[in-house]
DSSP file (Angstrom, degrees, kcal/mol; ACC not computed):
  #  RESIDUE AA STRUCTURE BP1 BP2  ACC     N-H-->O    O-->H-N    N-H-->O    O-->H-N    TCO  KAPPA ALPHA  PHI   PSI    X-CA   Y-CA   Z-CA
    1    1 A M              0   0    0      0, 0.0    31,-3.1     0, 0.0     2,-0.5   0.000 360.0 360.0 360.0 137.3   -5.6   -3.5   15.3
    2    2 A I  E     -A   31   0A   0     29,-0.2     2,-0.4    27,-0.0    29,-0.2  -0.877 360.0-167.5 -98.6 125.9   -4.2   -4.7   11.9
    3    3 A L  E     -A   30   0A   0     27,-2.7    27,-2.8    -2,-0.5     2,-0.5  -0.926   8.8-154.4-118.1 137.8   -6.5   -7.0    9.9
    4    4 A F  E    S+A   29   0A   0     -2,-0.4    25,-0.2    25,-0.2    -2,-0.0  -0.935  74.1   2.4-111.8 132.5   -5.7   -9.1    6.9
    5    5 A G  S    S+     0   0    0     23,-2.9     2,-0.8    -2,-0.5    -1,-0.2   0.697  70.9 162.3  76.9  23.1   -8.4  -10.1    4.3
    6    6 A D     >  -     0   0    0     22,-0.2     4,-2.6    -3,-0.2    -1,-0.2  -0.684  26.9-155.8 -78.1 116.5  -11.4   -8.3    5.7
    7    7 A Y  H  > S+     0   0    0     -2,-0.8     4,-2.2     1,-0.2    -1,-0.2   0.878  89.1  48.9 -64.9 -43.5  -13.8   -8.3    2.8
    8    8 A E  H  > S+     0   0    0      2,-0.2     4,-2.1     1,-0.2    -1,-0.2   0.927 113.1  47.6 -63.5 -42.9  -15.9   -5.2    3.9
    9    9 A H  H  > S+     0   0    0      1,-0.2     4,-3.4     2,-0.2     5,-0.3   0.947 110.4  53.4 -60.7 -46.0  -12.7   -3.2    4.5
   10   10 A A  H  X S+     0   0    0     -4,-2.6     4,-2.7     1,-0.2    -2,-0.2   0.903 107.3  51.0 -58.8 -41.1  -11.3   -4.2    1.1
   11   11 A R  H  X S+     0   0    0     -4,-2.2     4,-2.4     2,-0.2    -1,-0.2   0.943 113.5  44.3 -57.4 -51.0  -14.5   -3.1   -0.6
   12   12 A K  H  X S+     0   0    0     -4,-2.1     4,-2.1     2,-0.2    -2,-0.2   0.892 116.1  46.3 -65.9 -40.2  -14.3    0.4    1.1
   13   13 A I  H  X S+     0   0    0     -4,-3.4     4,-2.6     2,-0.2    -1,-0.2   0.930 112.3  50.6 -70.8 -40.1  -10.6    0.8    0.5
   14   14 A A  H  X>S+     0   0    0     -4,-2.7     5,-2.5    -5,-0.3     4,-1.0   0.910 110.8  49.5 -57.4 -45.3  -10.8   -0.3   -3.1
   15   15 A R  H  <5S+     0   0    0     -4,-2.4     3,-0.4     1,-0.2    -1,-0.2   0.902 114.4  43.8 -62.5 -41.8  -13.6    2.2   -3.7
   16   16 A A  H  <5S+     0   0    0     -4,-2.1    -1,-0.2     1,-0.2    -2,-0.2   0.840 115.3  48.6 -70.7 -34.5  -11.7    5.0   -2.2
   17   17 A A  H  <5S-     0   0    0     -4,-2.6    -1,-0.2    -5,-0.2    -2,-0.2   0.550 110.6-120.5 -85.8  -6.4   -8.5    4.1   -3.9
   18   18 A G  T  <5S+     0   0    0     -4,-1.0     2,-0.3    -3,-0.4    -3,-0.2   0.833  73.8 109.0  75.6  31.3  -10.2    3.8   -7.3
   19   19 A C      < -     0   0    0     -5,-2.5    -1,-0.3    -6,-0.2     2,-0.1  -0.819  65.5-107.2-130.4 173.1   -9.2    0.1   -7.9
   20   20 A G        -     0   0    0     -2,-0.3     2,-0.3    -3,-0.1    -1,-0.0  -0.412  20.5-148.8 -87.9 172.8  -11.0   -3.2   -8.0
   21   21 A Y        -     0   0    0     -2,-0.1    23,-0.1     5,-0.1     7,-0.0  -0.898  13.2-179.3-147.2 119.0  -10.9   -6.0   -5.5
   22   22 A D    >>  -     0   0    0     -2,-0.3     4,-3.2     1,-0.1     3,-1.9  -0.942  16.3-156.0-115.3 105.1  -11.2   -9.7   -6.3
   23   23 A P  T 34 S+     0   0    0      0, 0.0    -1,-0.1     0, 0.0     5,-0.1   0.629  90.6  66.6 -56.2 -13.2  -11.0  -11.8   -3.0
   24   24 A E  T 34 S+     0   0    0      1,-0.1     3,-0.0     3,-0.0    -3,-0.0   0.800 124.5   3.8 -76.1 -31.4   -9.9  -14.7   -5.1
   25   25 A V  T <4 S+     0   0    0     -3,-1.9    21,-0.2     2,-0.0     2,-0.2   0.556 113.3  78.9-132.9 -17.4   -6.6  -13.2   -6.1
   26   26 A D     <  -     0   0    0     -4,-3.2     2,-0.3    18,-0.1    18,-0.2  -0.540  60.7-142.6 -97.6 166.4   -6.1   -9.8   -4.3
   27   27 A H  E     - B   0  43A   0     16,-1.6    16,-2.4    -2,-0.2     2,-0.4  -0.915   9.3-163.5-127.5 150.7   -5.0   -9.1   -0.8
   28   28 A C  E     - B   0  42A   0     -2,-0.3   -23,-2.9    14,-0.2     2,-0.4  -0.999   7.4-174.1-136.5 138.1   -6.1   -6.4    1.8
   29   29 A I  E     -AB   4  41A   0     12,-1.9    12,-2.5    -2,-0.4     2,-0.3  -0.999  17.8-177.2-126.2 126.0   -4.5   -5.1    5.0
   30   30 A S  E     -AB   3  40A   0    -27,-2.8   -27,-2.7    -2,-0.4     2,-0.4  -0.871  20.8-137.9-125.4 159.7   -6.6   -2.7    7.0
   31   31 A L  E     -AB   2  39A   0      8,-2.7     7,-3.1    -2,-0.3     8,-1.2  -0.979  23.5-174.9-120.5 128.8   -6.0   -0.7   10.2
   32   32 A V  E     - B   0  37A   0    -31,-3.1     2,-0.4    -2,-0.4     5,-0.2  -0.948  11.7-178.6-125.2 137.5   -8.8   -0.4   12.8
   33   33 A K  E >  S- B   0  36A   0      3,-2.1     3,-1.5    -2,-0.4    -2,-0.0  -0.962  77.1 -11.0-137.6 124.8   -9.2    1.5   15.9
   34   34 A N  T 3  S-     0   0    0     -2,-0.4     3,-0.1     1,-0.2    -1,-0.1   0.895 128.7 -56.7  54.7  41.0  -12.3    1.3   18.2
   35   35 A Y  T 3  S+     0   0    0      1,-0.2     2,-0.5   -34,-0.0    -1,-0.2   0.568 112.8 123.8  72.0   8.3  -14.1   -0.5   15.5
   36   36 A E  E <   -B   33   0A   0     -3,-1.5    -3,-2.1     0, 0.0     2,-0.7  -0.861  64.9-126.9-104.6 130.8  -13.4    2.4   13.0
   37   37 A L  E     -B   32   0A   0     -2,-0.5    -5,-0.2    -5,-0.2     3,-0.1  -0.648  27.4-180.0 -72.2 116.6  -11.6    1.7    9.7
   38   38 A L  E     -     0   0A   0     -7,-3.1    20,-3.8    -2,-0.7    21,-0.8   0.841  55.0 -67.2 -86.8 -37.2   -8.7    4.2    9.7
   39   39 A G  E     -BC  31  57A   0     -8,-1.2    -8,-2.7    18,-0.3    -1,-0.3  -0.981  52.4-177.8 168.6-179.0   -7.3    3.1    6.3
   40   40 A G  E     -BC  30  56A   0     16,-2.4    16,-2.1    -2,-0.3     2,-0.3  -0.986  22.9 -98.7 173.2-175.1   -5.6    0.3    4.4
   41   41 A V  E     -BC  29  55A   0    -12,-2.5   -12,-1.9    -2,-0.3     2,-0.4  -0.926  14.2-153.3-131.8 148.4   -4.0   -1.1    1.3
   42   42 A I  E     -BC  28  54A   0     12,-3.1    12,-2.4    -2,-0.3     2,-0.5  -0.961  11.9-152.9-114.9 137.4   -5.2   -3.4   -1.6
   43   43 A Y  E     +BC  27  53A   0    -16,-2.4   -16,-1.6    -2,-0.4     2,-0.3  -0.970  26.1 163.7-108.6 122.5   -2.6   -5.5   -3.5
   44   44 A T  E     + C   0  52A   0      8,-2.2     8,-3.2    -2,-0.5   -18,-0.1  -0.861  45.3  37.1-130.4 167.5   -3.6   -6.4   -7.1
   45   45 A N        -     0   0    0     -2,-0.3     2,-0.4     6,-0.2    -1,-0.2   0.902  66.0-172.0  62.9  41.7   -1.9   -7.6  -10.3
   46   46 A Y        +     0   0    0    -21,-0.2     5,-0.2     5,-0.2    -1,-0.2  -0.570  14.1 172.8 -73.3 127.0    0.5  -10.0   -8.7
   47   47 A T        -     0   0    0      3,-2.6    -1,-0.1    -2,-0.4     4,-0.1   0.425  54.0-104.9-111.9  -3.8    3.0  -11.3  -11.3
   48   48 A G  S    S+     0   0    0      2,-0.7     3,-0.1     1,-0.0    -2,-0.1  -0.117 119.7  47.0  97.8 -34.8    5.5  -13.2   -9.1
   49   49 A R  S    S+     0   0    0      1,-0.2    33,-3.4    32,-0.2    34,-1.4   0.703 121.5  19.5-106.9 -29.0    8.0  -10.5   -9.5
   50   50 A T  E     - d   0  83A   0     31,-0.2    -3,-2.6    32,-0.2    -2,-0.7  -0.888  55.7-166.4-134.7 163.5    5.8   -7.4   -8.8
   51   51 A V  E     - d   0  84A   0     32,-1.2    34,-2.0    -2,-0.3     2,-0.4  -0.973  24.5-123.2-147.5 145.9    2.5   -6.5   -7.2
   52   52 A Q  E     -Cd  44  85A   0     -8,-3.2    -8,-2.2    -2,-0.3     2,-0.4  -0.733  23.2-152.3 -92.8 139.6    0.5   -3.3   -7.4
   53   53 A I  E     -C   43   0A   0     32,-2.7     2,-0.4    -2,-0.4    34,-0.4  -0.924  12.8-177.4-112.6 133.3   -0.3   -1.4   -4.3
   54   54 A H  E     -C   42   0A   0    -12,-2.4   -12,-3.1    -2,-0.4     2,-0.3  -0.998   9.5-169.7-131.4 134.4   -3.3    0.9   -3.7
   55   55 A Q  E     -C   41   0A   0     -2,-0.4     2,-0.3   -14,-0.2   -14,-0.2  -0.879  10.6-179.4-125.5 156.2   -3.9    2.8   -0.5
   56   56 A A  E     -C   40   0A   0    -16,-2.1   -16,-2.4    -2,-0.3     2,-0.4  -0.942   8.0-162.3-154.4 132.1   -6.7    4.8    1.1
   57   57 A G  E     -C   39   0A   0     -2,-0.3   -18,-0.3   -18,-0.2   -19,-0.1  -0.903   7.3-170.9-113.8 142.7   -6.9    6.6    4.4
   58   58 A F  S    S+     0   0    0    -20,-3.8   -19,-0.2    -2,-0.4    -1,-0.1   0.448  75.3  36.5-114.6  -0.9  -10.2    7.7    6.0
   59   59 A V  S >  S-     0   0    0    -21,-0.8     3,-0.7     0, 0.0    -1,-0.1  -0.975  97.4 -88.0-141.5 155.7   -8.8    9.8    8.8
   60   60 A P  T 3  S+     0   0    0      0, 0.0    -2,-0.1     0, 0.0     0, 0.0  -0.293 105.0   3.4 -62.5 148.9   -5.8   12.1    8.9
   61   61 A A  T 3  S+     0   0    0      1,-0.1    -4,-0.0    -4,-0.0     0, 0.0   0.871  84.0 155.4  51.8  48.1   -2.3   10.8    9.8
   62   62 A W    <   +     0   0    0     -3,-0.7     2,-0.2   -24,-0.1   -23,-0.1   0.859  33.3  89.8 -78.7 -36.3   -3.7    7.2   10.0
   63   63 A P        -     0   0    0      0, 0.0    -6,-0.0     0, 0.0   -23,-0.0  -0.431  59.3-155.9 -75.4 132.1   -0.8    4.9    9.4
   64   64 A T     >  -     0   0    0     -2,-0.2     4,-2.2     1,-0.1     5,-0.2  -0.538  31.5-109.0 -89.8 164.3    1.2    3.8   12.4
   65   65 A P  H  > S+     0   0    0      0, 0.0     4,-2.2     0, 0.0     5,-0.2   0.918 121.7  52.5 -60.6 -40.2    4.9    2.6   12.1
   66   66 A Q  H  > S+     0   0    0      1,-0.2     4,-2.3     2,-0.2     5,-0.1   0.907 109.5  49.6 -64.6 -38.5    3.8   -1.0   12.8
   67   67 A F  H  > S+     0   0    0      1,-0.2     4,-2.6     2,-0.2    -1,-0.2   0.905 108.3  52.5 -66.3 -40.4    1.2   -0.7   10.0
   68   68 A M  H  X S+     0   0    0     -4,-2.2     4,-0.8     2,-0.2    -1,-0.2   0.864 108.9  50.3 -63.4 -36.4    3.8    0.6    7.6
   69   69 A F  H >X S+     0   0    0     -4,-2.2     4,-3.0     1,-0.2     3,-0.9   0.957 110.4  51.0 -64.1 -47.7    6.1   -2.3    8.4
   70   70 A C  H 3X S+     0   0    0     -4,-2.3     4,-2.2     1,-0.3    -2,-0.2   0.909 105.9  52.9 -57.0 -46.6    3.2   -4.7    7.8
   71   71 A I  H 3< S+     0   0    0     -4,-2.6    -1,-0.3     1,-0.2    -2,-0.2   0.742 119.5  35.2 -69.7 -17.7    2.2   -3.3    4.4
   72   72 A Y  H <X S+     0   0    0     -3,-0.9     4,-1.9    -4,-0.8     5,-0.4   0.745 113.0  58.3-100.3 -30.1    5.8   -3.7    3.1
   73   73 A D  H  X>S+     0   0    0     -4,-3.0     4,-2.9    -5,-0.2     5,-1.1   0.921 102.1  57.4 -57.1 -47.2    6.6   -6.9    5.0
   74   74 A F  I  X>S+     0   0    0     -4,-2.2     5,-2.2    -5,-0.2     4,-0.9   0.924 113.4  33.5 -60.3 -53.4    3.8   -8.7    3.3
   75   75 A P  I  45S+     0   0    0      0, 0.0     6,-2.4     0, 0.0     5,-0.2   0.935 125.5  40.4 -70.3 -41.7    4.8   -8.1   -0.4
   76   76 A F  I  <5S+     0   0    0     -4,-1.9    -2,-0.2     4,-0.2    -3,-0.2   0.850 129.0  24.2 -76.7 -37.3    8.5   -8.2    0.1
   77   77 A N  I  <5S+     0   0    0     -4,-2.9    -3,-0.2    -5,-0.4    -1,-0.1   0.778 132.0  31.8-102.8 -30.4    8.9  -11.1    2.6
   78   78 A L  I  <<S+     0   0    0     -5,-1.1    -4,-0.1    -4,-0.9    -2,-0.1   0.861 130.9  31.0 -96.3 -41.8    5.8  -13.2    2.1
   79   79 A L  S   <S-     0   0    0     -5,-2.2    -3,-0.2    -6,-0.2    -5,-0.1   0.681  96.5-142.0 -86.6 -14.2    5.0  -12.7   -1.6
   80   80 A K        +     0   0    0     -6,-0.3    -4,-0.2    -5,-0.2     2,-0.1   0.869  36.7 166.7  60.3  37.2    8.7  -12.4   -2.3
   81   81 A V        -     0   0    0     -6,-2.4   -31,-0.2     1,-0.1   -32,-0.2  -0.445  37.3-144.8 -79.4 160.0    8.2   -9.7   -5.0
   82   82 A E  S    S+     0   0    0    -33,-3.4    44,-1.1     1,-0.3     2,-0.3   0.741  80.4  17.8 -92.2 -27.3   11.1   -7.6   -6.3
   83   83 A K  E     -dE  50 125A   0    -34,-1.4   -32,-1.2    42,-0.2     2,-0.4  -0.996  60.7-142.6-147.8 147.4    9.2   -4.4   -6.8
   84   84 A L  E     -dE  51 124A   0     40,-2.6    40,-1.9    -2,-0.3     2,-0.4  -0.848  22.9-150.8-101.9 148.8    5.9   -2.8   -5.7
   85   85 A I  E     -dE  52 123A   0    -34,-2.0   -32,-2.7    -2,-0.4     2,-0.4  -0.982  12.9-175.8-120.9 134.4    4.1   -0.7   -8.3
   86   86 A A  E     - E   0 122A   0     36,-2.8    36,-3.5    -2,-0.4     2,-0.5  -0.990   8.6-158.5-126.2 137.7    1.9    2.3   -7.6
   87   87 A T  E     + E   0 121A   0    -34,-0.4    34,-0.2    -2,-0.4    32,-0.0  -0.966  14.0 177.1-118.4 132.4    0.0    4.3  -10.1
   88   88 A V  E     - E   0 120A   0     32,-2.7    32,-3.0    -2,-0.5     2,-0.2  -0.996  32.3-117.6-136.7 133.1   -1.1    7.8   -9.4
   89   89 A P  E >   - E   0 119A   0      0, 0.0     3,-2.4     0, 0.0    30,-0.2  -0.467  25.0-129.9 -64.2 131.9   -3.0   10.4  -11.6
   90   90 A S  T 3  S+     0   0    0     28,-3.5    29,-0.1     1,-0.3     6,-0.1   0.779 107.0  63.7 -55.2 -24.9   -0.7   13.4  -12.2
   91   91 A T  T 3  S+     0   0    0     27,-0.4     2,-1.1     1,-0.2    -1,-0.3   0.644  83.8  79.3 -76.5 -11.4   -3.7   15.5  -11.1
   92   92 A N    <>  +     0   0    0     -3,-2.4     4,-1.8     1,-0.2    -1,-0.2  -0.732  54.8 169.6-101.2  87.0   -3.7   14.1   -7.6
   93   93 A K  H  > S+     0   0    0     -2,-1.1     4,-2.6     1,-0.2     5,-0.2   0.862  73.4  54.7 -67.5 -39.4   -0.8   16.1   -6.1
   94   94 A R  H  > S+     0   0    0      1,-0.2     4,-2.1     2,-0.2     5,-0.2   0.943 111.6  43.4 -67.8 -42.6   -1.5   14.9   -2.5
   95   95 A A  H  > S+     0   0    0      2,-0.2     4,-2.6     1,-0.2    -1,-0.2   0.861 112.3  53.3 -67.9 -33.1   -1.4   11.3   -3.4
   96   96 A M  H  X S+     0   0    0     -4,-1.8     4,-2.0     2,-0.2    -1,-0.2   0.919 110.6  47.9 -66.1 -42.6    1.7   11.9   -5.5
   97   97 A N  H  X S+     0   0    0     -4,-2.6     4,-2.4     2,-0.2    -2,-0.2   0.911 113.9  46.8 -64.5 -43.0    3.4   13.6   -2.5
   98   98 A I  H  X S+     0   0    0     -4,-2.1     4,-1.8     2,-0.2    -2,-0.2   0.928 111.6  50.8 -66.6 -47.5    2.5   10.7   -0.1
   99   99 A T  H  <>S+     0   0    0     -4,-2.6     5,-1.8     1,-0.2     4,-0.4   0.891 112.0  45.9 -63.7 -38.6    3.6    8.1   -2.5
  100  100 A R  H ><5S+     0   0    0     -4,-2.0     3,-1.4     1,-0.2    -1,-0.2   0.902 110.3  54.7 -71.1 -40.6    7.0    9.7   -3.0
  101  101 A K  H 3<5S+     0   0    0     -4,-2.4    -2,-0.2     1,-0.3    -1,-0.2   0.802 100.1  60.7 -61.3 -27.8    7.4   10.2    0.8
  102  102 A M  T 3<5S-     0   0    0     -4,-1.8    28,-0.3    -5,-0.2    -1,-0.3   0.641 128.8 -98.1 -73.2 -14.1    6.9    6.6    1.2
  103  103 A G  T < 5S+     0   0    0     -3,-1.4    -3,-0.2    -4,-0.4     2,-0.2   0.433  74.4 141.8 112.8   8.8    9.9    6.0   -0.9
  104  104 A F      < -     0   0    0     -5,-1.8    -1,-0.3    20,-0.1     2,-0.3  -0.543  35.1-150.9 -77.3 145.9    8.5    5.3   -4.3
  105  105 A T  E     -F  123   0A   0     18,-2.6    18,-2.7    -2,-0.2     2,-0.2  -0.856  25.4 -93.0-118.8 153.3   10.4    6.6   -7.3
  106  106 A H  E     +F  122   0A   0     -2,-0.3    16,-0.2    16,-0.2     3,-0.1  -0.398  42.0 167.8 -63.0 128.8    9.2    7.7  -10.7
  107  107 A T  E     -     0   0A   0     14,-3.1     2,-0.3     1,-0.4    15,-0.2   0.797  61.7 -23.1-104.9 -53.8    9.3    4.9  -13.4
  108  108 A V  E     -F  121   0A   0     13,-1.5    13,-2.8     2,-0.0     2,-0.5  -0.984  48.6-136.4-154.7 158.6    7.3    6.2  -16.3
  109  109 A T  E     -F  120   0A   0     -2,-0.3    11,-0.2    11,-0.2    -3,-0.0  -0.992  13.6-157.2-118.9 122.4    4.5    8.7  -17.2
  110  110 A I  E >   -F  119   0A   0      9,-3.4     9,-2.5    -2,-0.5     3,-0.7  -0.894  23.6-132.1 -99.0 115.4    1.9    7.6  -19.5
  111  111 A P  E 3  S+     0   0A   0      0, 0.0     7,-0.2     0, 0.0     6,-0.0  -0.286  73.6   3.5 -73.1 150.6    0.3   10.7  -21.1
  112  112 A D  E 3  S+     0   0A   0      1,-0.1     6,-0.2     2,-0.1     4,-0.1   0.755  85.5 122.6  56.6  34.1   -3.4   11.4  -21.5
  113  113 A I  E <   +     0   0A   0     -3,-0.7     2,-0.3     4,-0.3     5,-0.2   0.769  67.6  42.8 -97.6 -26.4   -4.7    8.3  -19.6
  114  114 A V  E >  S-F  117   0A   0      3,-1.2     3,-2.4     1,-0.0     2,-0.1  -0.811 104.3 -80.1-114.0 158.8   -6.7   10.0  -16.8
  115  115 A L  T 3  S-     0   0    0     -2,-0.3   -24,-0.1     1,-0.3     3,-0.1  -0.364 115.2  -0.2 -60.6 122.2   -9.1   12.9  -17.1
  116  116 A G  T 3  S+     0   0    0      1,-0.2     2,-0.3    -2,-0.1    -1,-0.3   0.520 131.8  19.2  81.8   4.0   -7.2   16.1  -17.2
  117  117 A G  E <  S- F   0 114A   0     -3,-2.4    -3,-1.2   -27,-0.0    -4,-0.3  -0.917  80.9 -69.0-173.6-159.6   -3.7   14.5  -16.9
  118  118 A D  E     -     0   0A   0     -2,-0.3   -28,-3.5    -6,-0.2     2,-0.6  -0.659  37.3-113.0-117.5 170.4   -1.4   11.7  -17.2
  119  119 A L  E     -EF  89 110A   0     -9,-2.5    -9,-3.4   -30,-0.2     2,-0.6  -0.922  28.2-155.0-107.2 121.1   -0.9    8.4  -15.2
  120  120 A V  E     -EF  88 109A   0    -32,-3.0   -32,-2.7    -2,-0.6     2,-0.5  -0.889   1.7-154.3-100.9 122.1    2.4    8.3  -13.3
  121  121 A V  E     -EF  87 108A   0    -13,-2.8   -14,-3.1    -2,-0.6   -13,-1.5  -0.820  16.1-178.5 -95.4 126.9    3.8    4.8  -12.5
  122  122 A L  E     -EF  86 106A   0    -36,-3.5   -36,-2.8    -2,-0.5     2,-0.3  -0.900   3.1-168.5-122.5 150.0    6.1    4.7   -9.5
  123  123 A S  E     -EF  85 105A   0    -18,-2.7   -18,-2.6    -2,-0.3     2,-0.4  -0.940  11.9-160.2-137.4 162.9    7.9    1.7   -8.1
  124  124 A M  E     -E   84   0A   0    -40,-1.9   -40,-2.6    -2,-0.3     2,-0.2  -0.977  11.3-152.5-141.7 125.7    9.9    0.7   -5.0
  125  125 A S  E >>  -E   83   0A   0     -2,-0.4     3,-1.1   -42,-0.2     4,-0.5  -0.545  35.0-103.0 -90.6 167.1   12.4   -2.2   -4.8
  126  126 A R  G >4 S+     0   0    0    -44,-1.1     3,-1.5     1,-0.3     6,-0.2   0.899 121.7  51.9 -52.8 -46.1   13.1   -4.1   -1.6
  127  127 A D  G 34 S+     0   0    0      1,-0.3    -1,-0.3     5,-0.0    -3,-0.0   0.659 105.9  55.5 -72.8 -14.9   16.3   -2.3   -1.0
  128  128 A Q  G <4 S+     0   0    0     -3,-1.1     2,-0.8     2,-0.0    -1,-0.3   0.478  83.8 103.3 -85.9  -4.3   14.6    1.1   -1.4
  129  129 A C    X<  -     0   0    0     -3,-1.5     3,-0.6    -4,-0.5     4,-0.3  -0.686  45.3-177.5 -91.3 107.9   12.0    0.3    1.4
  130  130 A K  G >  S+     0   0    0     -2,-0.8     3,-0.7   -28,-0.3    -1,-0.2   0.684  76.2  68.1 -75.0 -17.2   12.8    2.1    4.6
  131  131 A Y  G >  S+     0   0    0      1,-0.2     3,-1.4   -29,-0.2     4,-0.3   0.718  83.9  69.3 -76.7 -23.1   10.0    0.5    6.4
  132  132 A L  G X  S+     0   0    0     -3,-0.6     3,-1.2     1,-0.3     4,-0.2   0.776  88.9  66.3 -66.9 -23.5   11.4   -3.0    6.4
  133  133 A K  G <  S+     0   0    0     -3,-0.7     3,-0.4    -4,-0.3    -1,-0.3   0.604  87.9  68.9 -73.3  -9.8   14.1   -1.8    8.8
  134  134 A L  G X> S+     0   0    0     -3,-1.4     3,-1.6     1,-0.2     4,-0.8   0.661  74.6  88.9 -75.6 -21.0   11.3   -1.3   11.4
  135  135 A G  H X> S+     0   0    0     -3,-1.2     4,-1.8    -4,-0.3     3,-0.9   0.844  76.1  63.6 -50.2 -42.4   10.7   -5.1   11.7
  136  136 A W  H 3> S+     0   0    0     -3,-0.4     4,-1.8     1,-0.3    -1,-0.3   0.825  98.2  56.9 -60.6 -30.2   13.4   -5.5   14.5
  137  137 A R  H <> S+     0   0    0     -3,-1.6     4,-1.6     1,-0.2    -1,-0.3   0.872 109.8  42.6 -70.7 -33.3   11.3   -3.4   16.8
  138  138 A Y  H <X S+     0   0    0     -3,-0.9     4,-1.6    -4,-0.8    -1,-0.2   0.757 110.7  54.9 -85.5 -22.2    8.3   -5.5   16.5
  139  139 A A  H  X S+     0   0    0     -4,-1.8     4,-1.6     2,-0.2    -2,-0.2   0.840 110.6  47.4 -70.5 -33.3   10.1   -8.7   16.8
  140  140 A V  H  X S+     0   0    0     -4,-1.8     4,-1.6    -5,-0.2    -2,-0.2   0.874 111.0  51.1 -72.0 -39.2   11.7   -7.5   20.0
  141  141 A M  H  X S+     0   0    0     -4,-1.6     4,-1.0     1,-0.2    -2,-0.2   0.871 109.6  49.8 -64.1 -37.7    8.3   -6.4   21.3
  142  142 A E  H  < S+     0   0    0     -4,-1.6     3,-0.3     1,-0.2    -1,-0.2   0.894 111.0  49.6 -67.0 -40.8    6.8   -9.7   20.6
  143  143 A N  H  < S+     0   0    0     -4,-1.6    -1,-0.2     1,-0.2    -2,-0.2   0.774 108.8  53.0 -68.4 -28.5    9.6  -11.5   22.4
  144  144 A A  H  <        0   0    0     -4,-1.6    -1,-0.2     1,-0.2    -2,-0.2   0.726 360.0 360.0 -76.0 -23.8    9.3   -9.3   25.4
  145  145 A A     <        0   0    0     -4,-1.0    -1,-0.2    -3,-0.3    -2,-0.1   0.477 360.0 360.0 -75.8 360.0    5.6  -10.0   25.8
């Protein structure tokens, strides 16, 4: 089940992702199965043109294709942002690989920002997002039900 705005989930995801969460201005989307939080995303620093995305997973291979569609549909189609921003410490190779596989591209590296390394800023524009193409599958499924 995909949930929007669950405060307890947001707190857990933010803690794991190393970001803050303010329910007044930030957004959370989480994925739950059998009452277990599998993972989710937090959106912060919305500017009108961009929003920053932070993700955390609590079990291996947690995101479903439907969840991937939702976490990109929300900022690009509902918030109408032009770009998503992700920041990853250069020392976190796993997070860097996952972020790149999702389609984010290197924007800039800020040296000596995190302990033992740099802060890498990655971005994704709407036309770079392969997950938005999944939307037709879910529209067809909803209409068939």
